[in-house]
Jmol script that loads the backbone (N, CA, C; Angstrom):
load data "model"
ATOM      1  N   MET A   1      25.061   1.090  -3.085  1.00  0.00           N
ATOM      2  CA  MET A   1      25.397  -0.217  -3.429  1.00  0.00           C
ATOM      3  C   MET A   1      24.687  -1.357  -3.017  1.00  0.00           C
ATOM      4  N   THR A   2      23.982  -1.441  -0.740  1.00  0.00           N
ATOM      5  CA  THR A   2      22.713  -1.894  -0.733  1.00  0.00           C
ATOM      6  C   THR A   2      21.851  -0.644  -1.544  1.00  0.00           C
ATOM      7  N   THR A   3      21.555   0.127  -1.785  1.00  0.00           N
ATOM      8  CA  THR A   3      20.681   0.800  -2.544  1.00  0.00           C
ATOM      9  C   THR A   3      19.811  -0.320  -3.693  1.00  0.00           C
ATOM     10  N   GLU A   4      20.765  -0.305  -4.590  1.00  0.00           N
ATOM     11  CA  GLU A   4      20.731  -1.369  -5.872  1.00  0.00           C
ATOM     12  C   GLU A   4      20.329  -2.834  -5.352  1.00  0.00           C
ATOM     13  N   ILE A   5      20.658  -3.725  -4.742  1.00  0.00           N
ATOM     14  CA  ILE A   5      20.635  -4.925  -3.691  1.00  0.00           C
ATOM     15  C   ILE A   5      18.422  -4.533  -3.728  1.00  0.00           C
ATOM     16  N   ARG A   6      18.357  -4.030  -2.930  1.00  0.00           N
ATOM     17  CA  ARG A   6      17.026  -3.948  -2.542  1.00  0.00           C
ATOM     18  C   ARG A   6      16.261  -4.038  -3.333  1.00  0.00           C
ATOM     19  N   THR A   7      16.980  -2.795  -4.719  1.00  0.00           N
ATOM     20  CA  THR A   7      15.755  -2.283  -5.528  1.00  0.00           C
ATOM     21  C   THR A   7      15.033  -3.540  -6.246  1.00  0.00           C
ATOM     22  N   ALA A   8      16.724  -4.553  -6.804  1.00  0.00           N
ATOM     23  CA  ALA A   8      16.708  -5.793  -7.742  1.00  0.00           C
ATOM     24  C   ALA A   8      16.288  -7.020  -6.913  1.00  0.00           C
ATOM     25  N   LEU A   9      16.038  -6.593  -5.042  1.00  0.00           N
ATOM     26  CA  LEU A   9      15.590  -8.163  -4.583  1.00  0.00           C
ATOM     27  C   LEU A   9      14.240  -7.528  -5.156  1.00  0.00           C
ATOM     28  N   ALA A  10      13.925  -6.082  -4.665  1.00  0.00           N
ATOM     29  CA  ALA A  10      11.897  -5.714  -4.586  1.00  0.00           C
ATOM     30  C   ALA A  10      11.763  -6.103  -6.334  1.00  0.00           C
ATOM     31  N   GLN A  11      12.208  -5.813  -6.705  1.00  0.00           N
ATOM     32  CA  GLN A  11      11.660  -5.971  -7.953  1.00  0.00           C
ATOM     33  C   GLN A  11      12.003  -7.229  -8.361  1.00  0.00           C
ATOM     34  N   TYR A  12      12.415  -8.340  -7.835  1.00  0.00           N
ATOM     35  CA  TYR A  12      12.014  -9.109  -8.354  1.00  0.00           C
ATOM     36  C   TYR A  12      11.013 -10.358  -8.193  1.00  0.00           C
ATOM     37  N   ILE A  13      11.161  -9.363  -6.467  1.00  0.00           N
ATOM     38  CA  ILE A  13       9.673 -10.054  -5.740  1.00  0.00           C
ATOM     39  C   ILE A  13       8.250 -10.055  -6.140  1.00  0.00           C
ATOM     40  N   ALA A  14       8.432  -9.188  -6.900  1.00  0.00           N
ATOM     41  CA  ALA A  14       6.900  -7.876  -6.840  1.00  0.00           C
ATOM     42  C   ALA A  14       6.427  -8.623  -8.738  1.00  0.00           C
ATOM     43  N   LYS A  15       8.084  -9.363 -10.045  1.00  0.00           N
ATOM     44  CA  LYS A  15       7.763  -9.900 -11.202  1.00  0.00           C
ATOM     45  C   LYS A  15       7.540 -10.773 -10.786  1.00  0.00           C
ATOM     46  N   GLU A  16       8.940 -11.222 -10.424  1.00  0.00           N
ATOM     47  CA  GLU A  16       8.960 -12.951 -10.480  1.00  0.00           C
ATOM     48  C   GLU A  16       8.046 -13.592  -9.851  1.00  0.00           C
ATOM     49  N   ILE A  17       7.490 -13.071  -8.900  1.00  0.00           N
ATOM     50  CA  ILE A  17       6.863 -13.941  -7.859  1.00  0.00           C
ATOM     51  C   ILE A  17       5.652 -13.778  -7.243  1.00  0.00           C
ATOM     52  N   LEU A  18       5.335 -12.473  -7.286  1.00  0.00           N
ATOM     53  CA  LEU A  18       4.567 -11.883  -6.655  1.00  0.00           C
ATOM     54  C   LEU A  18       3.111 -11.530  -8.550  1.00  0.00           C
ATOM     55  N   GLN A  19       4.460 -11.879  -8.845  1.00  0.00           N
ATOM     56  CA  GLN A  19       3.049 -11.620 -10.701  1.00  0.00           C
ATOM     57  C   GLN A  19       2.482  -9.761 -10.564  1.00  0.00           C
ATOM     58  N   GLN A  20       2.998  -9.225  -9.480  1.00  0.00           N
ATOM     59  CA  GLN A  20       3.614  -7.915  -9.762  1.00  0.00           C
ATOM     60  C   GLN A  20       3.974  -6.673  -9.873  1.00  0.00           C
ATOM     61  N   PRO A  21       4.320  -6.827 -11.368  1.00  0.00           N
ATOM     62  CA  PRO A  21       5.797  -6.073 -11.467  1.00  0.00           C
ATOM     63  C   PRO A  21       5.579  -4.623 -10.471  1.00  0.00           C
ATOM     64  N   LYS A  22       4.465  -3.892 -10.991  1.00  0.00           N
ATOM     65  CA  LYS A  22       4.131  -2.545 -10.041  1.00  0.00           C
ATOM     66  C   LYS A  22       4.041  -2.244  -9.081  1.00  0.00           C
ATOM     67  N   ARG A  23       3.783  -3.379  -8.083  1.00  0.00           N
ATOM     68  CA  ARG A  23       4.026  -3.449  -7.256  1.00  0.00           C
ATOM     69  C   ARG A  23       5.076  -3.298  -5.783  1.00  0.00           C
ATOM     70  N   VAL A  24       4.840  -2.523  -5.149  1.00  0.00           N
ATOM     71  CA  VAL A  24       6.281  -1.688  -4.095  1.00  0.00           C
ATOM     72  C   VAL A  24       6.297  -2.579  -2.571  1.00  0.00           C
ATOM     73  N   ILE A  25       7.730  -3.256  -2.301  1.00  0.00           N
ATOM     74  CA  ILE A  25       8.083  -3.475  -1.589  1.00  0.00           C
ATOM     75  C   ILE A  25       8.838  -2.716  -1.013  1.00  0.00           C
ATOM     76  N   ALA A  26       8.518  -2.846   0.706  1.00  0.00           N
ATOM     77  CA  ALA A  26       9.169  -1.834   1.138  1.00  0.00           C
ATOM     78  C   ALA A  26      10.480  -3.036   2.207  1.00  0.00           C
ATOM     79  N   PRO A  27      11.300  -2.321   2.133  1.00  0.00           N
ATOM     80  CA  PRO A  27      12.695  -3.171   3.164  1.00  0.00           C
ATOM     81  C   PRO A  27      12.586  -4.058   3.874  1.00  0.00           C
ATOM     82  N   ASP A  28      11.270  -2.847   5.144  1.00  0.00           N
ATOM     83  CA  ASP A  28      10.734  -4.065   5.962  1.00  0.00           C
ATOM     84  C   ASP A  28      10.194  -4.517   6.435  1.00  0.00           C
ATOM     85  N   ALA A  29       8.601  -5.183   5.195  1.00  0.00           N
ATOM     86  CA  ALA A  29       7.777  -5.267   4.731  1.00  0.00           C
ATOM     87  C   ALA A  29       8.533  -7.088   5.454  1.00  0.00           C
ATOM     88  N   PRO A  30       7.835  -7.345   6.292  1.00  0.00           N
ATOM     89  CA  PRO A  30       8.057  -8.881   6.332  1.00  0.00           C
ATOM     90  C   PRO A  30       7.107 -10.003   4.517  1.00  0.00           C
ATOM     91  N   LEU A  31       8.309 -10.719   4.720  1.00  0.00           N
ATOM     92  CA  LEU A  31       7.795 -10.995   4.123  1.00  0.00           C
ATOM     93  C   LEU A  31       7.686 -12.954   3.467  1.00  0.00           C
ATOM     94  N   ILE A  32       7.965 -14.021   4.677  1.00  0.00           N
ATOM     95  CA  ILE A  32       7.498 -14.805   4.473  1.00  0.00           C
ATOM     96  C   ILE A  32       6.455 -14.933   6.020  1.00  0.00           C
ATOM     97  N   SER A  33       6.908 -14.017   7.104  1.00  0.00           N
ATOM     98  CA  SER A  33       5.991 -13.712   8.153  1.00  0.00           C
ATOM     99  C   SER A  33       4.606 -13.850   7.820  1.00  0.00           C
ATOM    100  N   SER A  34       4.751 -12.554   6.428  1.00  0.00           N
ATOM    101  CA  SER A  34       3.713 -12.536   6.298  1.00  0.00           C
ATOM    102  C   SER A  34       2.508 -13.186   5.627  1.00  0.00           C
ATOM    103  N   GLY A  35       3.137 -14.265   4.670  1.00  0.00           N
ATOM    104  CA  GLY A  35       2.080 -15.338   3.482  1.00  0.00           C
ATOM    105  C   GLY A  35       2.489 -14.363   2.440  1.00  0.00           C
ATOM    106  N   LEU A  36       3.172 -13.699   2.548  1.00  0.00           N
ATOM    107  CA  LEU A  36       3.386 -13.205   0.908  1.00  0.00           C
ATOM    108  C   LEU A  36       4.282 -14.194   0.330  1.00  0.00           C
ATOM    109  N   ILE A  37       5.321 -14.008   0.710  1.00  0.00           N
ATOM    110  CA  ILE A  37       5.878 -16.005   0.030  1.00  0.00           C
ATOM    111  C   ILE A  37       5.914 -16.813   0.172  1.00  0.00           C
ATOM    112  N   ASP A  38       6.193 -17.609  -0.001  1.00  0.00           N
ATOM    113  CA  ASP A  38       6.165 -19.381   0.716  1.00  0.00           C
ATOM    114  C   ASP A  38       7.300 -20.135   0.630  1.00  0.00           C
ATOM    115  N   SER A  39       7.524 -20.790   0.657  1.00  0.00           N
ATOM    116  CA  SER A  39       7.998 -22.014   1.019  1.00  0.00           C
ATOM    117  C   SER A  39       8.963 -22.985  -0.592  1.00  0.00           C
ATOM    118  N   PHE A  40       8.541 -22.630  -1.847  1.00  0.00           N
ATOM    119  CA  PHE A  40       8.414 -22.945  -3.181  1.00  0.00           C
ATOM    120  C   PHE A  40       8.780 -21.549  -3.537  1.00  0.00           C
ATOM    121  N   HIS A  41       8.537 -20.666  -3.074  1.00  0.00           N
ATOM    122  CA  HIS A  41       8.578 -19.210  -4.082  1.00  0.00           C
ATOM    123  C   HIS A  41      10.283 -19.006  -2.948  1.00  0.00           C
ATOM    124  N   LEU A  42      10.299 -19.436  -1.577  1.00  0.00           N
ATOM    125  CA  LEU A  42      11.256 -18.738  -0.844  1.00  0.00           C
ATOM    126  C   LEU A  42      12.917 -19.341  -1.678  1.00  0.00           C
ATOM    127  N   VAL A  43      12.990 -20.507  -2.081  1.00  0.00           N
ATOM    128  CA  VAL A  43      14.045 -21.021  -2.383  1.00  0.00           C
ATOM    129  C   VAL A  43      14.346 -21.231  -3.687  1.00  0.00           C
ATOM    130  N   ASP A  44      13.066 -20.397  -5.157  1.00  0.00           N
ATOM    131  CA  ASP A  44      13.915 -19.585  -5.898  1.00  0.00           C
ATOM    132  C   ASP A  44      13.980 -18.353  -5.301  1.00  0.00           C
ATOM    133  N   LEU A  45      13.037 -17.675  -4.591  1.00  0.00           N
ATOM    134  CA  LEU A  45      14.489 -15.804  -3.813  1.00  0.00           C
ATOM    135  C   LEU A  45      16.081 -16.974  -3.583  1.00  0.00           C
ATOM    136  N   GLY A  46      15.941 -17.039  -2.689  1.00  0.00           N
ATOM    137  CA  GLY A  46      17.458 -17.852  -2.231  1.00  0.00           C
ATOM    138  C   GLY A  46      18.625 -18.640  -3.917  1.00  0.00           C
ATOM    139  N   LEU A  47      17.895 -19.403  -5.007  1.00  0.00           N
ATOM    140  CA  LEU A  47      18.573 -18.974  -6.117  1.00  0.00           C
ATOM    141  C   LEU A  47      18.909 -18.018  -6.415  1.00  0.00           C
ATOM    142  N   PHE A  48      18.189 -17.155  -6.516  1.00  0.00           N
ATOM    143  CA  PHE A  48      18.332 -15.824  -7.088  1.00  0.00           C
ATOM    144  C   PHE A  48      19.189 -15.100  -6.903  1.00  0.00           C
ATOM    145  N   VAL A  49      18.926 -14.535  -5.339  1.00  0.00           N
ATOM    146  CA  VAL A  49      20.063 -14.162  -4.211  1.00  0.00           C
ATOM    147  C   VAL A  49      21.561 -15.009  -4.537  1.00  0.00           C
ATOM    148  N   GLU A  50      21.626 -16.215  -4.873  1.00  0.00           N
ATOM    149  CA  GLU A  50      22.647 -16.922  -5.365  1.00  0.00           C
ATOM    150  C   GLU A  50      23.969 -15.884  -6.996  1.00  0.00           C
ATOM    151  N   ASP A  51      22.663 -16.195  -7.908  1.00  0.00           N
ATOM    152  CA  ASP A  51      22.916 -15.908  -9.304  1.00  0.00           C
ATOM    153  C   ASP A  51      23.627 -14.848  -9.457  1.00  0.00           C
ATOM    154  N   LYS A  52      22.419 -13.853  -8.881  1.00  0.00           N
ATOM    155  CA  LYS A  52      23.063 -11.973  -9.410  1.00  0.00           C
ATOM    156  C   LYS A  52      23.712 -11.441  -8.252  1.00  0.00           C
ATOM    157  N   PHE A  53      23.365 -11.906  -7.552  1.00  0.00           N
ATOM    158  CA  PHE A  53      24.756 -11.832  -6.427  1.00  0.00           C
ATOM    159  C   PHE A  53      25.923 -12.193  -5.626  1.00  0.00           C
ATOM    160  N   GLY A  54      26.412 -13.625  -6.728  1.00  0.00           N
ATOM    161  CA  GLY A  54      27.211 -14.822  -6.244  1.00  0.00           C
ATOM    162  C   GLY A  54      27.780 -15.035  -4.352  1.00  0.00           C
ATOM    163  N   VAL A  55      26.597 -14.945  -3.694  1.00  0.00           N
ATOM    164  CA  VAL A  55      27.065 -15.542  -2.700  1.00  0.00           C
ATOM    165  C   VAL A  55      26.118 -16.615  -2.509  1.00  0.00           C
ATOM    166  N   ARG A  56      26.193 -16.957  -1.475  1.00  0.00           N
ATOM    167  CA  ARG A  56      25.918 -18.683  -1.057  1.00  0.00           C
ATOM    168  C   ARG A  56      24.594 -18.125  -0.003  1.00  0.00           C
ATOM    169  N   ILE A  57      24.162 -18.599   0.306  1.00  0.00           N
ATOM    170  CA  ILE A  57      22.949 -19.468   0.874  1.00  0.00           C
ATOM    171  C   ILE A  57      22.779 -20.554   1.260  1.00  0.00           C
ATOM    172  N   ASP A  58      22.429 -21.039   2.152  1.00  0.00           N
ATOM    173  CA  ASP A  58      23.027 -22.745   2.849  1.00  0.00           C
ATOM    174  C   ASP A  58      21.188 -22.469   2.978  1.00  0.00           C
ATOM    175  N   ASP A  59      20.999 -23.839   3.319  1.00  0.00           N
ATOM    176  CA  ASP A  59      19.624 -24.337   2.856  1.00  0.00           C
ATOM    177  C   ASP A  59      18.761 -24.231   3.948  1.00  0.00           C
ATOM    178  N   ALA A  60      19.158 -23.793   5.367  1.00  0.00           N
ATOM    179  CA  ALA A  60      19.371 -23.256   6.928  1.00  0.00           C
ATOM    180  C   ALA A  60      18.572 -22.410   6.836  1.00  0.00           C
ATOM    181  N   GLU A  61      19.294 -21.334   5.937  1.00  0.00           N
ATOM    182  CA  GLU A  61      19.190 -19.871   6.249  1.00  0.00           C
ATOM    183  C   GLU A  61      17.277 -19.320   5.714  1.00  0.00           C
ATOM    184  N   LEU A  62      16.894 -19.799   4.872  1.00  0.00           N
ATOM    185  CA  LEU A  62      15.956 -20.073   4.586  1.00  0.00           C
ATOM    186  C   LEU A  62      14.844 -19.793   5.158  1.00  0.00           C
ATOM    187  N   ASN A  63      14.693 -18.861   6.090  1.00  0.00           N
ATOM    188  CA  ASN A  63      13.339 -18.995   6.949  1.00  0.00           C
ATOM    189  C   ASN A  63      13.514 -17.729   7.497  1.00  0.00           C
ATOM    190  N   LYS A  64      12.139 -17.846   7.920  1.00  0.00           N
ATOM    191  CA  LYS A  64      11.426 -16.007   8.871  1.00  0.00           C
ATOM    192  C   LYS A  64      12.826 -15.617   9.795  1.00  0.00           C
ATOM    193  N   GLU A  65      13.431 -16.079   9.982  1.00  0.00           N
ATOM    194  CA  GLU A  65      14.065 -15.439  11.184  1.00  0.00           C
ATOM    195  C   GLU A  65      15.615 -14.686  10.195  1.00  0.00           C
ATOM    196  N   THR A  66      15.680 -14.970   9.290  1.00  0.00           N
ATOM    197  CA  THR A  66      17.283 -14.424   8.377  1.00  0.00           C
ATOM    198  C   THR A  66      16.925 -13.958   7.257  1.00  0.00           C
ATOM    199  N   PHE A  67      15.158 -14.496   6.578  1.00  0.00           N
ATOM    200  CA  PHE A  67      15.230 -13.760   5.874  1.00  0.00           C
ATOM    201  C   PHE A  67      13.788 -13.253   4.749  1.00  0.00           C
ATOM    202  N   ASP A  68      13.765 -13.161   5.809  1.00  0.00           N
ATOM    203  CA  ASP A  68      11.914 -12.412   6.041  1.00  0.00           C
ATOM    204  C   ASP A  68      12.009 -11.519   5.309  1.00  0.00           C
ATOM    205  N   THR A  69      13.051  -9.574   5.248  1.00  0.00           N
ATOM    206  CA  THR A  69      12.576  -9.064   5.027  1.00  0.00           C
ATOM    207  C   THR A  69      14.028  -8.424   3.827  1.00  0.00           C
ATOM    208  N   ILE A  70      13.708  -7.554   2.892  1.00  0.00           N
ATOM    209  CA  ILE A  70      14.453  -6.770   2.174  1.00  0.00           C
ATOM    210  C   ILE A  70      15.634  -7.129   2.504  1.00  0.00           C
ATOM    211  N   GLU A  71      15.756  -6.183   4.099  1.00  0.00           N
ATOM    212  CA  GLU A  71      16.568  -5.173   4.307  1.00  0.00           C
ATOM    213  C   GLU A  71      17.701  -6.602   5.593  1.00  0.00           C
ATOM    214  N   GLN A  72      17.122  -7.925   5.717  1.00  0.00           N
ATOM    215  CA  GLN A  72      18.004  -8.603   6.187  1.00  0.00           C
ATOM    216  C   GLN A  72      18.415  -9.497   5.233  1.00  0.00           C
ATOM    217  N   LEU A  73      17.854  -9.868   3.800  1.00  0.00           N
ATOM    218  CA  LEU A  73      18.850 -10.309   3.127  1.00  0.00           C
ATOM    219  C   LEU A  73      20.026  -9.710   2.702  1.00  0.00           C
ATOM    220  N   THR A  74      19.714  -8.049   2.101  1.00  0.00           N
ATOM    221  CA  THR A  74      20.621  -7.729   1.655  1.00  0.00           C
ATOM    222  C   THR A  74      21.297  -7.498   2.850  1.00  0.00           C
ATOM    223  N   ALA A  75      21.705  -7.767   4.035  1.00  0.00           N
ATOM    224  CA  ALA A  75      22.620  -7.824   4.956  1.00  0.00           C
ATOM    225  C   ALA A  75      22.760  -8.811   4.789  1.00  0.00           C
ATOM    226  N   ILE A  76      22.834  -9.874   4.539  1.00  0.00           N
ATOM    227  CA  ILE A  76      23.320 -11.426   4.246  1.00  0.00           C
ATOM    228  C   ILE A  76      24.204 -11.166   3.066  1.00  0.00           C
ATOM    229  N   ILE A  77      23.740 -10.226   2.324  1.00  0.00           N
ATOM    230  CA  ILE A  77      24.426 -10.555   0.566  1.00  0.00           C
ATOM    231  C   ILE A  77      25.922  -9.064   1.006  1.00  0.00           C
ATOM    232  N   VAL A  78      25.426  -8.023   1.703  1.00  0.00           N
ATOM    233  CA  VAL A  78      26.224  -7.531   1.791  1.00  0.00           C
ATOM    234  C   VAL A  78      27.629  -7.842   2.423  1.00  0.00           C
ATOM    235  N   GLU A  79      27.155  -8.812   3.968  1.00  0.00           N
ATOM    236  CA  GLU A  79      28.491  -9.403   4.907  1.00  0.00           C
ATOM    237  C   GLU A  79      29.418 -10.384   3.338  1.00  0.00           C
ATOM    238  N   ARG A  80      28.414 -11.192   2.652  1.00  0.00           N
ATOM    239  CA  ARG A  80      28.694 -12.065   2.321  1.00  0.00           C
ATOM    240  C   ARG A  80      29.726 -11.557   0.942  1.00  0.00           C
ATOM    241  N   GLN A  81      30.176 -10.680   0.101  1.00  0.00           N
ATOM    242  CA  GLN A  81      30.314 -10.213  -1.054  1.00  0.00           C
ATOM    243  C   GLN A  81      32.015  -9.665  -0.378  1.00  0.00           C
TER     244      GLN A  81
END
end "model"
wireframe off; spacefill off
backbone 0.3
color backbone group
């Protein structure tokens, strides 16, 4: 299950946010702290997570401490499903 979540997140980020559908994003690659994703796209990613996986993401969680890697995001999703 976690592999499917990681894959869906990486594909969404590559295709919809970065506009680079063939780009591979490692599960532990920093997304926010590296500048790969900005605050506007972070909101889009949060909405994608809520719609795709049916979990609630609090606005206060949209930060690099809890949302910086696909691994962190996957853990939040699994915990709340």
